[in-house]
C-alpha positions, 0 to 999 in steps of 0.5 A: 826781699827773701826770708828763710825760717830755719826750724831745728827740731829739739835744739836746746838753746843753752847748748848753742854758742849764742846762749853762752854754751861752753862747747863750740857747737854752733860757730855758724849760728854764732856768725849769724848772731853776730849780725842779728839779735838773740832772744834770751827768753823765747818760749814755745807756748805749747810743746812738743812738735805738733802743738809747737808748730801749730802755735807758731803758724796759727798765731794762737795757743793750743787752748784756742787752736785745739792742738795741745797733744799728738793724737786724737781730739787733743791733736785736732786743729780747729779749722774754719769752714768755708772756701777760704781762710778766715781772715781773722785767723789765717795761718801765717803762710796764708797771710803772706800769700794774701800779700804777694809772697810766695811761700815754700817748705822743705819738711816732712813734718806734715806727714810725720804728724798727720798735720796736713793743715800745715800745708795750708801755709805753703804754695809749694811743699817738698819732702826731701826724701821718702822718710817719715822719720829721722831725715838728716841735714845733708838730705835736707840741704840737697833739696833746700840749696837747690831750691834756693839756687833756682829762686835766687833771682826772685824776690818776696819768698818765704822758705821754711826748712825743717832739720831734725837734728838733734831729735832722739835718736842721735843718728850721727856718725861716731866722728861727730860724737868724738868731735863733741867729746873733744871740744870741751868738758861736758856740763858739770850737772847732773853729778853722780849724786843727782844721777843716783837720785834719778834712779827713783824717778820712773818714766820712759826716757828716764835714767833707768829706762832711757830707751823705753818707747812703747816697750823696752828696747836697747840703744838704737845708736850705742855709739851716741846713746848709752843703755842707761844713765847710771854714772857720770860717764853715761851722762857724758856719753849721752850729751856727746851724742846730743852735742854732736848732733848739734854740731852736725846740724850747724855744719850744714847750716854753714853750707846754707850761709855759704850758698847765700853768699856765693849767690850774692843774696846774703845781704838781702835775705833774712835768716831766722833760726829757732826750734819747736822745743828743747830737751831735758838732759836730767832735769826732773829726772828726764833724759833725752826727752821733751815730755814736760812743761819745764824750762829745758823743753819750753825755752827755745833759741831764736836768732834773727838776722834781718838785712838793713835792720840788725846789721849795725846794732850796738852790742847792747842791742844784740840781745833781748831778754823780754819774755816772749812766746813763739806765737809772737813770731807771726805778728812780728814777721808781718810787721817787718814786711809791712803786713797787717796782723789779723785780729785773731792772732794772740801773739804780740809783735816784738819787731822793735827789738830787732831795731834796737828798741827796748820792749816791755816784757810780759809779767808771765808766760803760760806754757802747755805740754800734752804728748807725754804728760798733760801739764801747764806751767807758769814762767815769770822772770825768776820762777816756774810753777808746774801743774800736772793734769795727767802724768802719763807714765812719768813720775810727775808731781801734781804741783811743783814750784822752782826758782829757775834763776838760782836753781836752773836744773830744777832740783829743789821744789819750793812749793811747801816753802813758798805758799804765797808765791805758789798762790800767785802762780796759781792765780796767773794760771787761772787768769790766763785760762779764764781769759782764753777758755772761761768766757762766752764763745770760748771753745772747750779746753782740749786738755781738759776734754781729753783727760779720760784718755790722756797722753797715752799714745807713745806709752801705755801707763798700765803696760809701763807699770808692769814693766816696773814690776818686771824690773824689780821696782814694784814700789814705783809701779804702785806709785804710778797706779796710785797717781792714775787712780781717778778721784782718789779711788772713787767710781769714775762717773760716766758722761751720762749718769746712770738712771736712779729711780725716783722713789717718790714717784713710786709712792715712797717718801 
């Protein structure tokens, strides 16, 4: 038995064919889905890149493993002490190794995010190039397919491959943008009215500041990404770049599948395709970014082919719509491999769904984002509640509530109209927080303990506010500065309260 986990950065689920996308972006992924199971409501518990992959491989929420953001204390993985992994909370790869599996990875993720604990998952870690950014699929395949050929006659190995398309910037040739444009009409939303309204949504990677990243800059790939989003044509230009990047990845994924067939191991190699997070393409005014705890960022694809298990399922069992987290993957893989899951993992196995059995869905999920904003969200089957703790440099409301089923693009905030529903969602968030951070032995919530600094690694809010003023948007700069004023303008309290003499000791009254 062999397992290949294909990790595609920023692959938005509803821009792939197994999830019903109108454009034929992923025919090879669809081929896999035809023999496997597609999970329709699969979410990363924490986003974006570093929190998500940490949750995936630790089997724990960021509130527990310590990683909710991309820098500083918000990105510090809570290692156990000693000479071996804590048997109660090993990394996924460590658990596999303890039960005889050889684990390997082709990825520069650990170097890119200084996440060196990630290497603990693998006996063998390979970087395909000397790059720390924007590796291309053909570069990954050059190394990955060679590795597979050299190990084709061996059993019990787990190979993790990280592909970086379609993460911004869309580093693909013009021919792939053209292919996307010619493959069918672009999504109908956002229309021009929505795009016009987005001019008042400020923040890095919004309509008017599409390429703002630690300062204004022009489009680094003009053929794939416009300068800004002012018109429908601009949006179509952007989505053609995004979809073209997905098509480019899927082409190379097809090469991987063909290699397995060529080597005669396709029928005894499990192939799993997922993503660390998705991408906003206009939702809440965010474009080409994964900076919010919202539906397009946290919903990720998961397609699983498992030899001898999913091959002959009826069509009715080819999709599962239970609410699931990516932290559920580790215990699921262990169950499928007859490996007991450790008690410290917080996910739950969904292996029965791969056998065609019905599984019980969670009533709600809690999702956290900590790189561009500090937010946590509650997702039920129909609704999404978002609570902002720090807006970063983005126009993020302190609370919002959406009916995702009837409003998939999150255009109407129901917070004022549905007070009872909002209270229930707040209750879910409080229940989850109290369970993981509010009892004896719990470590502090890293999202709360780092609020003084907040998500400011990529963009400084003060610098961005000045950019807004420099570009004629002083009213938006005022709005951002007001959101960032602590305690409504009161003097911030330091960690140690200043000494105030007790006048009673001095003879006063």
